[in-house]
PyMOL Python script that loads the backbone (N, CA, C, O; Angstrom):
from pymol import cmd

cmd.read_pdbstr("""\
ATOM      1  N   MET A   1       0.813  -1.187   0.000  1.00  0.00           N
ATOM      2  CA  MET A   1       0.000   0.000   0.000  1.00  0.00           C
ATOM      3  C   MET A   1       0.861   1.257   0.000  1.00  0.00           C
ATOM      4  O   MET A   1       0.783   2.077  -0.915  1.00  0.00           O
ATOM      5  N   VAL A   2       1.667   1.394   1.019  1.00  0.00           N
ATOM      6  CA  VAL A   2       2.501   2.585   1.154  1.00  0.00           C
ATOM      7  C   VAL A   2       3.944   2.141   1.346  1.00  0.00           C
ATOM      8  O   VAL A   2       4.219   1.270   2.172  1.00  0.00           O
ATOM      9  N   ASN A   3       4.855   2.723   0.601  1.00  0.00           N
ATOM     10  CA  ASN A   3       6.273   2.429   0.807  1.00  0.00           C
ATOM     11  C   ASN A   3       6.739   3.099   2.086  1.00  0.00           C
ATOM     12  O   ASN A   3       6.173   4.102   2.520  1.00  0.00           O
ATOM     13  N   GLU A   4       7.776   2.533   2.680  1.00  0.00           N
ATOM     14  CA  GLU A   4       8.323   3.164   3.870  1.00  0.00           C
ATOM     15  C   GLU A   4       8.727   4.593   3.565  1.00  0.00           C
ATOM     16  O   GLU A   4       9.197   4.899   2.469  1.00  0.00           O
ATOM     17  N   ASP A   5       8.539   5.464   4.544  1.00  0.00           N
ATOM     18  CA  ASP A   5       8.844   6.890   4.422  1.00  0.00           C
ATOM     19  C   ASP A   5       7.949   7.623   3.431  1.00  0.00           C
ATOM     20  O   ASP A   5       8.242   8.762   3.067  1.00  0.00           O
ATOM     21  N   LYS A   6       6.874   7.001   2.993  1.00  0.00           N
ATOM     22  CA  LYS A   6       5.901   7.657   2.119  1.00  0.00           C
ATOM     23  C   LYS A   6       4.618   7.836   2.908  1.00  0.00           C
ATOM     24  O   LYS A   6       4.284   7.021   3.768  1.00  0.00           O
ATOM     25  N   GLU A   7       3.906   8.905   2.609  1.00  0.00           N
ATOM     26  CA  GLU A   7       2.633   9.163   3.271  1.00  0.00           C
ATOM     27  C   GLU A   7       1.515   9.131   2.243  1.00  0.00           C
ATOM     28  O   GLU A   7       1.720   9.382   1.056  1.00  0.00           O
ATOM     29  N   LEU A   8       0.329   8.816   2.737  1.00  0.00           N
ATOM     30  CA  LEU A   8      -0.839   8.662   1.887  1.00  0.00           C
ATOM     31  C   LEU A   8      -2.021   9.322   2.583  1.00  0.00           C
ATOM     32  O   LEU A   8      -2.199   9.150   3.788  1.00  0.00           O
ATOM     33  N   SER A   9      -2.815  10.060   1.859  1.00  0.00           N
ATOM     34  CA  SER A   9      -4.026  10.657   2.425  1.00  0.00           C
ATOM     35  C   SER A   9      -5.223   9.785   2.065  1.00  0.00           C
ATOM     36  O   SER A   9      -5.109   8.854   1.267  1.00  0.00           O
ATOM     37  N   ASN A  10      -6.357  10.091   2.654  1.00  0.00           N
ATOM     38  CA  ASN A  10      -7.589   9.382   2.324  1.00  0.00           C
ATOM     39  C   ASN A  10      -7.886   9.555   0.833  1.00  0.00           C
ATOM     40  O   ASN A  10      -8.280   8.600   0.163  1.00  0.00           O
ATOM     41  N   ALA A  11      -7.700  10.759   0.320  1.00  0.00           N
ATOM     42  CA  ALA A  11      -7.947  11.022  -1.102  1.00  0.00           C
ATOM     43  C   ALA A  11      -7.008  10.209  -1.992  1.00  0.00           C
ATOM     44  O   ALA A  11      -7.424   9.692  -3.029  1.00  0.00           O
ATOM     45  N   ASP A  12      -5.744  10.095  -1.588  1.00  0.00           N
ATOM     46  CA  ASP A  12      -4.783   9.284  -2.346  1.00  0.00           C
ATOM     47  C   ASP A  12      -5.238   7.824  -2.377  1.00  0.00           C
ATOM     48  O   ASP A  12      -5.202   7.170  -3.419  1.00  0.00           O
ATOM     49  N   TYR A  13      -5.667   7.328  -1.216  1.00  0.00           N
ATOM     50  CA  TYR A  13      -6.134   5.944  -1.101  1.00  0.00           C
ATOM     51  C   TYR A  13      -7.347   5.724  -1.997  1.00  0.00           C
ATOM     52  O   TYR A  13      -7.423   4.712  -2.693  1.00  0.00           O
ATOM     53  N   ARG A  14      -8.300   6.662  -1.988  1.00  0.00           N
ATOM     54  CA  ARG A  14      -9.502   6.543  -2.820  1.00  0.00           C
ATOM     55  C   ARG A  14      -9.150   6.468  -4.296  1.00  0.00           C
ATOM     56  O   ARG A  14      -9.705   5.657  -5.036  1.00  0.00           O
ATOM     57  N   GLN A  15      -8.226   7.316  -4.716  1.00  0.00           N
ATOM     58  CA  GLN A  15      -7.834   7.335  -6.123  1.00  0.00           C
ATOM     59  C   GLN A  15      -7.073   6.067  -6.502  1.00  0.00           C
ATOM     60  O   GLN A  15      -7.287   5.506  -7.576  1.00  0.00           O
ATOM     61  N   LEU A  16      -6.203   5.627  -5.631  1.00  0.00           N
ATOM     62  CA  LEU A  16      -5.378   4.456  -5.899  1.00  0.00           C
ATOM     63  C   LEU A  16      -6.212   3.183  -6.010  1.00  0.00           C
ATOM     64  O   LEU A  16      -5.962   2.343  -6.874  1.00  0.00           O
ATOM     65  N   PHE A  17      -7.213   3.045  -5.122  1.00  0.00           N
ATOM     66  CA  PHE A  17      -8.004   1.819  -5.082  1.00  0.00           C
ATOM     67  C   PHE A  17      -9.416   1.976  -5.635  1.00  0.00           C
ATOM     68  O   PHE A  17     -10.202   1.029  -5.614  1.00  0.00           O
ATOM     69  N   ASN A  18      -9.741   3.179  -6.133  1.00  0.00           N
ATOM     70  CA  ASN A  18     -11.044   3.452  -6.739  1.00  0.00           C
ATOM     71  C   ASN A  18     -12.192   3.047  -5.813  1.00  0.00           C
ATOM     72  O   ASN A  18     -13.068   2.269  -6.191  1.00  0.00           O
ATOM     73  N   VAL A  19     -12.169   3.587  -4.603  1.00  0.00           N
ATOM     74  CA  VAL A  19     -13.211   3.301  -3.616  1.00  0.00           C
ATOM     75  C   VAL A  19     -13.833   4.615  -3.139  1.00  0.00           C
ATOM     76  O   VAL A  19     -13.299   5.696  -3.386  1.00  0.00           O
ATOM     77  N   SER A  20     -14.959   4.503  -2.458  1.00  0.00           N
ATOM     78  CA  SER A  20     -15.638   5.681  -1.926  1.00  0.00           C
ATOM     79  C   SER A  20     -14.901   6.213  -0.700  1.00  0.00           C
ATOM     80  O   SER A  20     -14.028   5.547  -0.143  1.00  0.00           O
ATOM     81  N   GLN A  21     -15.271   7.426  -0.294  1.00  0.00           N
ATOM     82  CA  GLN A  21     -14.652   8.021   0.889  1.00  0.00           C
ATOM     83  C   GLN A  21     -14.935   7.172   2.126  1.00  0.00           C
ATOM     84  O   GLN A  21     -14.053   6.963   2.959  1.00  0.00           O
ATOM     85  N   ARG A  22     -16.145   6.694   2.239  1.00  0.00           N
ATOM     86  CA  ARG A  22     -16.520   5.875   3.398  1.00  0.00           C
ATOM     87  C   ARG A  22     -15.700   4.583   3.450  1.00  0.00           C
ATOM     88  O   ARG A  22     -15.237   4.189   4.520  1.00  0.00           O
ATOM     89  N   THR A  23     -15.521   3.928   2.313  1.00  0.00           N
ATOM     90  CA  THR A  23     -14.729   2.694   2.262  1.00  0.00           C
ATOM     91  C   THR A  23     -13.272   2.969   2.595  1.00  0.00           C
ATOM     92  O   THR A  23     -12.653   2.211   3.342  1.00  0.00           O
ATOM     93  N   ALA A  24     -12.719   4.046   2.049  1.00  0.00           N
ATOM     94  CA  ALA A  24     -11.327   4.398   2.327  1.00  0.00           C
ATOM     95  C   ALA A  24     -11.132   4.663   3.815  1.00  0.00           C
ATOM     96  O   ALA A  24     -10.159   4.198   4.410  1.00  0.00           O
ATOM     97  N   THR A  25     -12.049   5.403   4.410  1.00  0.00           N
ATOM     98  CA  THR A  25     -11.961   5.704   5.840  1.00  0.00           C
ATOM     99  C   THR A  25     -12.027   4.424   6.662  1.00  0.00           C
ATOM    100  O   THR A  25     -11.238   4.238   7.590  1.00  0.00           O
ATOM    101  N   ARG A  26     -12.955   3.550   6.329  1.00  0.00           N
ATOM    102  CA  ARG A  26     -13.098   2.271   7.037  1.00  0.00           C
ATOM    103  C   ARG A  26     -11.841   1.421   6.878  1.00  0.00           C
ATOM    104  O   ARG A  26     -11.362   0.846   7.855  1.00  0.00           O
ATOM    105  N   ASP A  27     -11.303   1.332   5.670  1.00  0.00           N
ATOM    106  CA  ASP A  27     -10.099   0.538   5.425  1.00  0.00           C
ATOM    107  C   ASP A  27      -8.901   1.091   6.199  1.00  0.00           C
ATOM    108  O   ASP A  27      -8.185   0.346   6.868  1.00  0.00           O
ATOM    109  N   LEU A  28      -8.695   2.392   6.099  1.00  0.00           N
ATOM    110  CA  LEU A  28      -7.544   3.010   6.759  1.00  0.00           C
ATOM    111  C   LEU A  28      -7.662   2.925   8.283  1.00  0.00           C
ATOM    112  O   LEU A  28      -6.665   2.699   8.969  1.00  0.00           O
ATOM    113  N   THR A  29      -8.862   3.102   8.809  1.00  0.00           N
ATOM    114  CA  THR A  29      -9.081   2.973  10.249  1.00  0.00           C
ATOM    115  C   THR A  29      -8.759   1.550  10.698  1.00  0.00           C
ATOM    116  O   THR A  29      -8.139   1.352  11.743  1.00  0.00           O
ATOM    117  N   GLY A  30      -9.176   0.572   9.920  1.00  0.00           N
ATOM    118  CA  GLY A  30      -8.874  -0.821  10.242  1.00  0.00           C
ATOM    119  C   GLY A  30      -7.383  -1.103  10.239  1.00  0.00           C
ATOM    120  O   GLY A  30      -6.881  -1.824  11.101  1.00  0.00           O
ATOM    121  N   LEU A  31      -6.678  -0.539   9.275  1.00  0.00           N
ATOM    122  CA  LEU A  31      -5.227  -0.731   9.203  1.00  0.00           C
ATOM    123  C   LEU A  31      -4.518  -0.076  10.380  1.00  0.00           C
ATOM    124  O   LEU A  31      -3.528  -0.604  10.885  1.00  0.00           O
ATOM    125  N   VAL A  32      -5.025   1.079  10.817  1.00  0.00           N
ATOM    126  CA  VAL A  32      -4.454   1.749  11.990  1.00  0.00           C
ATOM    127  C   VAL A  32      -4.703   0.893  13.232  1.00  0.00           C
ATOM    128  O   VAL A  32      -3.798   0.705  14.046  1.00  0.00           O
ATOM    129  N   GLN A  33      -5.914   0.379  13.380  1.00  0.00           N
ATOM    130  CA  GLN A  33      -6.267  -0.412  14.555  1.00  0.00           C
ATOM    131  C   GLN A  33      -5.467  -1.709  14.645  1.00  0.00           C
ATOM    132  O   GLN A  33      -5.173  -2.174  15.746  1.00  0.00           O
ATOM    133  N   THR A  34      -5.113  -2.291  13.516  1.00  0.00           N
ATOM    134  CA  THR A  34      -4.338  -3.533  13.523  1.00  0.00           C
ATOM    135  C   THR A  34      -2.841  -3.279  13.660  1.00  0.00           C
ATOM    136  O   THR A  34      -2.064  -4.213  13.861  1.00  0.00           O
ATOM    137  N   GLY A  35      -2.437  -2.009  13.551  1.00  0.00           N
ATOM    138  CA  GLY A  35      -1.039  -1.672  13.729  1.00  0.00           C
ATOM    139  C   GLY A  35      -0.205  -1.705  12.462  1.00  0.00           C
ATOM    140  O   GLY A  35       1.007  -1.504  12.530  1.00  0.00           O
ATOM    141  N   TRP A  36      -0.803  -1.947  11.324  1.00  0.00           N
ATOM    142  CA  TRP A  36      -0.069  -1.978  10.055  1.00  0.00           C
ATOM    143  C   TRP A  36       0.291  -0.585   9.577  1.00  0.00           C
ATOM    144  O   TRP A  36       1.312  -0.378   8.922  1.00  0.00           O
ATOM    145  N   VAL A  37      -0.575   0.375   9.920  1.00  0.00           N
ATOM    146  CA  VAL A  37      -0.419   1.741   9.434  1.00  0.00           C
ATOM    147  C   VAL A  37      -0.474   2.692  10.621  1.00  0.00           C
ATOM    148  O   VAL A  37      -1.190   2.446  11.591  1.00  0.00           O
ATOM    149  N   ARG A  38       0.285   3.775  10.540  1.00  0.00           N
ATOM    150  CA  ARG A  38       0.294   4.792  11.588  1.00  0.00           C
ATOM    151  C   ARG A  38      -0.393   6.037  11.049  1.00  0.00           C
ATOM    152  O   ARG A  38      -0.102   6.482   9.939  1.00  0.00           O
ATOM    153  N   GLN A  39      -1.299   6.596  11.832  1.00  0.00           N
ATOM    154  CA  GLN A  39      -2.001   7.817  11.465  1.00  0.00           C
ATOM    155  C   GLN A  39      -1.204   9.026  11.934  1.00  0.00           C
ATOM    156  O   GLN A  39      -0.733   9.070  13.070  1.00  0.00           O
ATOM    157  N   ILE A  40      -1.059  10.003  11.049  1.00  0.00           N
ATOM    158  CA  ILE A  40      -0.354  11.237  11.360  1.00  0.00           C
ATOM    159  C   ILE A  40      -1.342  12.385  11.166  1.00  0.00           C
ATOM    160  O   ILE A  40      -1.844  12.591  10.061  1.00  0.00           O
ATOM    161  N   GLY A  41      -1.619  13.123  12.220  1.00  0.00           N
ATOM    162  CA  GLY A  41      -2.532  14.253  12.129  1.00  0.00           C
ATOM    163  C   GLY A  41      -3.979  13.858  12.370  1.00  0.00           C
ATOM    164  O   GLY A  41      -4.298  12.711  12.683  1.00  0.00           O
ATOM    165  N   VAL A  42      -4.844  14.857  12.211  1.00  0.00           N
ATOM    166  CA  VAL A  42      -6.273  14.664  12.421  1.00  0.00           C
ATOM    167  C   VAL A  42      -7.071  15.421  11.368  1.00  0.00           C
ATOM    168  O   VAL A  42      -6.572  16.331  10.706  1.00  0.00           O
ATOM    169  N   LYS A  43      -8.309  15.018  11.242  1.00  0.00           N
ATOM    170  CA  LYS A  43      -9.269  15.652  10.329  1.00  0.00           C
ATOM    171  C   LYS A  43      -8.736  15.720   8.894  1.00  0.00           C
ATOM    172  O   LYS A  43      -8.189  14.739   8.391  1.00  0.00           O
ATOM    173  N   ARG A  44      -8.890  16.852   8.245  1.00  0.00           N
ATOM    174  CA  ARG A  44      -8.529  16.968   6.823  1.00  0.00           C
ATOM    175  C   ARG A  44      -7.036  16.825   6.563  1.00  0.00           C
ATOM    176  O   ARG A  44      -6.634  16.523   5.439  1.00  0.00           O
ATOM    177  N   GLY A  45      -6.218  17.033   7.572  1.00  0.00           N
ATOM    178  CA  GLY A  45      -4.770  16.936   7.398  1.00  0.00           C
ATOM    179  C   GLY A  45      -4.211  15.559   7.690  1.00  0.00           C
ATOM    180  O   GLY A  45      -2.992  15.387   7.717  1.00  0.00           O
ATOM    181  N   THR A  46      -5.061  14.579   7.907  1.00  0.00           N
ATOM    182  CA  THR A  46      -4.600  13.249   8.276  1.00  0.00           C
ATOM    183  C   THR A  46      -3.845  12.582   7.138  1.00  0.00           C
ATOM    184  O   THR A  46      -4.282  12.600   5.987  1.00  0.00           O
ATOM    185  N   ARG A  47      -2.709  11.994   7.477  1.00  0.00           N
ATOM    186  CA  ARG A  47      -1.895  11.223   6.523  1.00  0.00           C
ATOM    187  C   ARG A  47      -1.646   9.864   7.149  1.00  0.00           C
ATOM    188  O   ARG A  47      -1.779   9.699   8.361  1.00  0.00           O
ATOM    189  N   TYR A  48      -1.292   8.913   6.343  1.00  0.00           N
ATOM    190  CA  TYR A  48      -1.029   7.552   6.823  1.00  0.00           C
ATOM    191  C   TYR A  48       0.306   7.089   6.285  1.00  0.00           C
ATOM    192  O   TYR A  48       0.692   7.418   5.164  1.00  0.00           O
ATOM    193  N   THR A  49       1.013   6.311   7.113  1.00  0.00           N
ATOM    194  CA  THR A  49       2.300   5.768   6.718  1.00  0.00           C
ATOM    195  C   THR A  49       2.445   4.376   7.319  1.00  0.00           C
ATOM    196  O   THR A  49       1.734   4.031   8.262  1.00  0.00           O
ATOM    197  N   VAL A  50       3.346   3.589   6.789  1.00  0.00           N
ATOM    198  CA  VAL A  50       3.576   2.245   7.301  1.00  0.00           C
ATOM    199  C   VAL A  50       4.087   2.347   8.735  1.00  0.00           C
ATOM    200  O   VAL A  50       5.001   3.121   9.020  1.00  0.00           O
ATOM    201  N   ALA A  51       3.499   1.566   9.632  1.00  0.00           N
ATOM    202  CA  ALA A  51       3.937   1.556  11.035  1.00  0.00           C
ATOM    203  C   ALA A  51       5.301   0.896  11.125  1.00  0.00           C
ATOM    204  O   ALA A  51       5.596  -0.042  10.384  1.00  0.00           O
ATOM    205  N   GLN A  52       6.138   1.391  12.040  1.00  0.00           N
ATOM    206  CA  GLN A  52       7.473   0.838  12.157  1.00  0.00           C
ATOM    207  C   GLN A  52       7.700   0.195  13.489  1.00  0.00           C
ATOM    208  O   GLN A  52       8.785  -0.324  13.748  1.00  0.00           O
TER     209      GLN A  52
END
""", "prot")
cmd.dss("prot")
cmd.show_as("cartoon", "prot")
cmd.util.cbc("prot")
cmd.orient("prot")
């Protein structure tokens, strides 16, 4: 999904996987909860990166 040291926004995820905003949010939240992805920021400025 995301290379190390790269960040991805919800919009980037939606475009990359051609999904709705709701699906992207659900997917990214799940990845954060499982520890695969780290969330950086909040609200509209939120970015995601591979957890280390």
